[in-house]
N, C-alpha and C positions, 0 to 999 in steps of 0.2 A: 180218860182215852190215855194219860201215860200209862206205860206200861203195855199197852195193849198192842198183839199183832196183830195187822191187817193185811190181806192176803195171803198170809201164812209167811211173810217175809218181811214187810216192814213194822219195824218197831219203834211207836210211840216214844217219842222223849221229850218233847215239851213242847207247849205252846208258843208260837211265836207271832201269831198276827191274827187278829178279826175283824172281817167286814161285815157287811150289810146281810150277802149273803154267805158267806164261808168264813170257816176257821182255819189259818193255815198252822202245821204241826212241823216240828223237826223231827224227824224221823233218823232209824237206820235201815238200808236196805241191807239185810243179813245175807240176800244170794249173792250182791253184788258187790258187796263188801264197801258201802259209799255212804255219806249222809247225805238224804234228801227234805225236799219240804212236800208233804204231803198237803194239799187242799180237800177238805171234805165240806160238802153241802151240811149248811146248820140244820140241828134237829127239828126248829118250827117250819121251815120251807120245804122239808122231805116230802110232804103229800100234796106242796104248791106245783099245777102243773106249767107255770110260768116260769117259778124259778128253776125247776128241774126242767126244762128247754132252757132257759138260759145257762146255765149249767153245762148242759150236752153241746151248745155252742162253744163255750169257752174251749172245751175237753176237743173237739172237732179241729178248732182255730189254730192250738197250740201244737198239736200234736202234728199238722201239717208243715209249719214253719222251724226254719233249722236256719240261723243266724248268730253268729258271734255277740252281738246285742241284744239279743232277746233271750230270757231266761228259757233254756232247754226243759222240753217237755219228756218224760222218759217213759209213761205208762200213764191207761185210764182204765177205770174201773168199778167193779160195786163190789164192797167188802161182804162180808157172809150174813150183816143186819140190813143189806139192801139200802146199803149208802152210797152215792156215788162218790166217787174220786178222785183226783188229778196227781201225779207224780212227779214233781218239778226237780230242776236244779236247784240247790242249797246255794245261797248267793250270801256268805256273810261280810257285812257292811253297812250302809246307812242308806235311806231315800234321800234323793237329790233335794228335798223339802227340808230335810234337816240340815244337809249339808250347806244349802245356799243360808239357813238361819245360825248356823257355825260361824258363815264368812262374814255376815249380811248382805254382801253380793259379790260375784265372783267377777276377776279379771275378762276383760274383751278373748283374749287368746283361749281361756279354759270355757268360757263359755261356747267360743267356737268348736271346740274340740268336741266338747259334751253334745251341743245341739248336731253335728253335723252325724254323730253316732246314733245317735236317737232317729233323727231322719233317716238314714242308712236303713235302720230297723224297720220304721216304717214302709220304707221302700221295697222291703222284701216281700213284707206282709200286703200290701198294696198288689204286686206283683202276683200273690198268690189269691188274690180276690179279697182279700179280708181288711176292712174298715176299723180301726181301732176303736175311735168312738170315746175314747174316757183320758187322752193322753193329758198328763200332767206329775209335777216333781215327785207327789206321792205314789206313782206307777213305775219309777225310774230308781232303781237301785245303783250306785256307787260302789263298787265290791271294795275291800280293805288295800287289794294291790291296784286300784285304780279304774279295772272293768264297770263299760258302762252296760247296765241291763236293761231293756223294757221289760214287762210286767202285766199283769191283771190283763186278760182279754177278756174281761167276765161278760161285757159287753158290746163284744165284736160282734159286726155283722158280715153276712156275704154283700160283695160288691152289689151286686144284683137284687138283693132283699128289698122290697117296696114296704116291708112295718114299719111303720110309723113309731107305735105308741110300747109303753112299756109300763105294768104295772097300772094303769089305767092316767097316766102323764104323757104328753106329749115331748117333754122335756127327757133327753136321754145323754148321761155326761155328767160332770161335775161344773157348777154354776158358773165358780170364777174362769173354768178353761174352754167352756162351750163356745161352738160357731154361731153364728147368728141363725145360719139353718136350720142346726138341731134345734136352737130356743125358739126357732116357729114351727118345730113340728116335722120341718121337711127332712127328707132322706138325703142322709149326709152322703159323701163320696169324698176322696184322698184328701182331696183340699179342704174336707175339714177337719179334717187330723192336721194339716199344714197350720190352718187357724191355731187350733192348739197348742203346737208347735212353736208359734211365734208369742202366744201369749206365757209360756214356757221361757223363751228365749227373754223377753221382758224384764221377767222375774229373777232372771240368771245376772242381768246385766243391771237392775237397780235395786233388787231386794224388794220391790213392792210388786203388787197386782197390778193392772190395767184398772180394774173396775172394784171397787167395794161397795155392800150394801147393808142393810140390816136384815135381809130374807135372800134367800136362793132367786125367786121370782126376780125381787127389785136389779139384783146382779144380774140376772139371764137377760134383763129388761134395758140395761145399759149398754151390755154388746148387741143389740139390736139397734139403739138409738143415741149411741152416744161416740166421739171421739174422746181417745185414752188422751193422759198427759203424754208427750215425747218425752221418751226415753232421756235424752238430754238435758231435760228442763229439771229433772231427779238429780242426775249424774253428769255434770257437763265434759266430764272426762270421757265419755263412752265417742267411740269414731264415729265421725257422723256417717260414713258409710253402713256400718253395724246396723245405726238408728234405721238407717231405711231399708234393711232387710226385714229387720225387724217389725218395719211398721206395713211391708206389703206384705208379711206371711199373713200379718192381721189386718189385710182388706175386707172392709165390711161385704164388698162387692166379689162373689167368687170369681169375676171374669178379671179383674183385679191383682188377685191374689197369684203364688208360685202355684202353677199348675197340676207340679209335681212334687213328690220329696226329691228327686235328682236336680231338678233347676233350682231348689233355695242351696242345697249342697252345692252345688256351681257359683254359685255367687258367694257363699262362705267362704268356700275354697279360695277365689278368686281374692276375697278378701284377707286370708291368711298369707297370702302370698305378696298381697300389695295394699297395705291398710289404707293408703290415699286414695 
């Protein structure tokens, strides 16, 4: 692919990432004179109706979203060989997962700052009727100049969708960050993204995941039936109020969880103004 020109204007420079569904390339937009990221469906999935549907869903989702904390989408299309692609803003930096690992865990101040920006991005998506369904540190990019960007709407769903399954399974999302209702195969809503955000908050504060296991299934079951160790038991320096926010976001019962991204942001901002 390197050196190839897509759609007559995107010159592929290098492969920068690869996931289960697609490859992501760094490219140069010769028409606009800017570096971009191009996400292309992998060759082995190009005849798979479900993967094509999923890729088209992502394209539809990202093209409707415009927010400073969401990786911007510039273009979607099909190349000369019939391969679907999405052209995205190129963000030079590292994932939040890599950032946490480099620091062991983050300070309360930095944690709140990053969490509020991710939630603001999710709030925008939710207002547009889109549930992300795969919120995790691997899908948050911290740019070299400190910008926080949510990415990868690959399994996003319209909030009105009733479909429960993908690829023959009921579990949609990454097991370590999945909400209990997703683990059950129930239809997710905005509060499912809130739960996953709570897991990300937990990991930023402690440097650990709330649940570990030998398999994805065993981890998913823990989200359904177990209570994680309180963050302050891992790191006593975590302020109590921040722990309460984290645990409320991760409440197994939907009704006890934050009901919106804005509600969680409000508590984070209140904590920021008065940590006591």
